C-alpha positions as CSV (number, residue, x, y, z in Angstrom):
1,M,18.8,0.7,-20.5
2,E,16.4,0.9,-23.3
3,K,13.3,2.2,-23.5
4,S,11.3,0.1,-23.7
5,R,12.8,-2.4,-21.1
6,Q,12.5,0.7,-19.1
7,F,8.7,1.7,-19.8
8,K,8.4,-2.7,-19.6
9,T,10.3,-2.1,-15.8
10,F,8.3,0.8,-15.2
11,Y,4.7,-1.1,-16.4
12,R,5.9,-3.7,-13.5
13,G,6.5,-1.4,-11.3
14,L,2.9,0.6,-11.1
15,A,1.3,-3.3,-10.7
16,L,2.9,-3.6,-8.3
17,V,2.1,-0.4,-6.2
18,I,-1.6,-1.5,-7.3
19,V,-1.6,-4.5,-5.9
20,L,0.0,-3.9,-3.2
21,N,-2.1,-1.3,-2.3
22,I,-4.8,-3.5,-3.0
23,Y,-3.2,-6.3,-0.4
24,D,-3.4,-3.1,2.3
25,M,-6.5,-2.1,2.4
26,V,-8.1,-5.7,2.9
27,S,-5.9,-6.1,5.6
28,T,-6.4,-3.5,6.3
29,L,-10.0,-4.0,6.7
30,Y,-10.2,-7.1,7.6
31,W,-8.2,-5.8,11.3
32,C,-9.9,-3.6,11.6
33,T,-13.4,-4.7,10.7
34,V,-13.8,-8.0,11.0
35,A,-10.9,-8.6,13.5
36,G,-11.7,-5.5,15.3
37,E,-7.9,-5.9,16.7
38,A,-5.9,-3.0,14.9
39,T,-6.9,0.7,13.8
40,E,-6.3,2.4,10.7
41,A,-2.7,4.5,11.1
42,N,-4.0,7.0,8.5
43,P,-5.7,9.6,10.3
44,L,-8.2,10.9,7.1
45,L,-8.3,7.0,6.4
46,Y,-9.3,6.2,10.2
47,Q,-12.5,9.0,9.8
48,L,-13.6,8.2,7.0
49,M,-13.6,4.4,7.9
50,L,-15.4,5.0,11.3
51,I,-18.0,6.8,8.9
52,N,-18.5,3.9,6.5
53,P,-16.0,1.1,5.0
54,A,-16.7,1.9,1.4
55,L,-15.2,5.5,1.9
56,A,-11.8,4.7,2.5
57,V,-12.1,1.8,0.1
58,G,-12.9,4.5,-2.6
59,F,-10.7,7.1,-1.2
60,K,-7.7,4.4,-0.7
61,T,-9.1,3.1,-4.6
62,L,-9.1,6.9,-6.2
63,M,-5.4,7.8,-4.0
64,V,-3.6,4.8,-6.4
65,L,-5.7,5.9,-9.2
66,L,-4.6,9.6,-9.6
67,F,-1.1,8.2,-8.5
68,A,-1.1,6.2,-11.4
69,G,-2.2,9.1,-13.3
70,L,0.7,11.3,-12.3
71,M,4.0,8.1,-12.6
72,L,2.4,7.9,-16.3
73,L,2.6,11.4,-17.4
74,A,6.3,11.1,-15.2
75,A,6.9,8.7,-17.1
76,R,6.6,11.2,-20.4
77,M,8.7,13.5,-19.4
78,D,11.8,11.1,-17.2
79,I,10.7,8.2,-17.1
80,K,14.7,6.3,-15.3
81,L,12.6,9.2,-12.3
82,A,9.0,7.9,-12.2
83,I,11.1,4.5,-12.8
84,R,11.8,5.6,-8.9
85,G,9.6,6.9,-7.6
86,T,7.3,3.9,-8.8
87,Y,9.6,1.9,-6.6
88,I,9.8,3.9,-3.6
89,V,6.1,3.8,-3.2
90,A,5.7,-0.1,-4.4
91,L,8.6,-0.3,-1.0
92,I,6.8,1.4,0.9
93,Y,3.6,-1.0,0.5
94,L,5.8,-3.6,0.1
95,L,6.9,-2.9,3.8
96,L,4.1,-2.2,5.0
97,A,2.0,-5.4,3.4
98,G,4.9,-6.7,6.1
99,W,3.0,-5.2,9.3
100,H,0.0,-7.3,8.2
101,M,1.8,-10.5,8.0
102,I,3.4,-9.8,11.8
103,L,0.5,-8.3,13.2
104,P,-1.4,-11.8,13.4
105,L,2.3,-12.6,15.0
106,L,2.5,-10.1,17.4
107,P,0.4,-10.9,20.4
108,T,2.7,-14.2,20.4
109,I,5.8,-12.5,20.1
110,L,5.1,-10.2,22.2
111,A,4.3,-12.8,24.8
112,F,7.4,-14.7,23.8
113,A,9.6,-11.5,24.3
114,V,8.7,-11.1,28.1
115,T,8.0,-15.0,29.5
116,P,11.1,-14.6,32.1
């Protein structure tokens, strides 16, 4: 794969991570504060959300920006490694997004599973 195409793939992956990170945070805020049906699984973010949800959002934003910056630096050294790392993180966020989509259906699924 030529360099320009590799960088395009990398930037798409990085954009995907950022978008999925935003989706994860919005979903988490909804389920933990508005719906009140879940708690944050990350202990640090959980504590920050107890203090003030804005702290959790700020921290998560800072972390994704740090990740993006580190990946941009890594891409200058080894674009293939940066692509792999970025897409691994994107996959993790895709799994989290799936969890956030399944969460509202979970009580129905569980009720159906235990009903004789």
